[in-house]
C-alpha positions in Angstrom: -14.4 2.1 -3.5 -13.2 -1.4 -4.5 -11.3 -3.5 -2.0 -8.0 -3.2 -3.9 -8.4 0.5 -4.4 -9.1 0.9 -0.7 -5.9 -1.0 0.2 -3.8 1.1 -2.2 -5.4 4.3 -0.9 -4.8 3.4 2.7 -1.3 2.4 1.9 -0.6 5.8 0.3 -2.0 7.6 3.3 0.1 5.5 5.7 3.2 6.1 3.6 2.5 9.9 3.6 2.0 10.0 7.3 5.2 8.0 7.7 7.2 10.5 5.6 5.8 13.3 7.7 6.8 11.6 10.9 10.2 10.8 9.6 10.7 14.5 8.6 9.4 15.7 11.9 11.8 13.4 13.7 14.7 14.7 11.7 13.8 18.3 12.4 13.4 17.7 16.1 16.3 15.3 16.3 14.0 12.6 17.5 15.4 9.2 16.3 12.3 7.3 17.7 10.0 9.4 15.6 12.2 9.0 12.5 12.2 5.3 13.0 8.4 5.2 13.5 8.0 7.2 10.3 10.2 4.7 8.3 8.2 1.8 9.8 4.9 3.5 8.8 6.2 3.9 5.2 7.1 0.3 5.0 3.6 -0.7 6.3 2.1 1.7 3.7 4.1 0.1 0.9 2.9 -3.3 2.1 -0.7 -2.2 2.1 -0.3 -0.8 -1.4 1.3 -4.1 -2.5 -1.7 -6.0 -1.2 -4.0 -3.9 -3.3 -1.9 -4.5 -6.4 -1.9 -8.3 -5.7 -5.7 -8.2 -5.4 -5.9 -6.4 -8.8 -3.6 -9.0 -10.4 -5.7 -11.8 -8.9 -8.9 -10.3 -10.3 -7.4 -9.8 -13.7 -6.2 -13.4 -13.7 -9.6 -14.7 -12.6 -11.2 -12.7 -15.5 -8.7 -14.1 -18.0 -9.4 -17.6 -16.9 -13.1 -17.1 -17.0 -12.8 -15.5 -20.5 -10.7 -18.4 -21.7 -13.1 -21.0 -20.5 -16.1 -19.2 -21.8 -14.7 -19.4 -25.4 -14.7 -23.1 -25.4 
């Protein structure tokens, strides 16, 4: 699995776990667990964003390489 794909996958897993924690916290009236779940979701979103940035960087690098190879 590519580096960016791994980041995006790990981010999705983290976000899903966070949603589950938040839901469990709501059901059990546990504000700490809800808060922890929201925090995990944000961390998951950040991890996914890192993967997207890596993808964009790779595409930019390829574009620059292609542009310089033509000349």
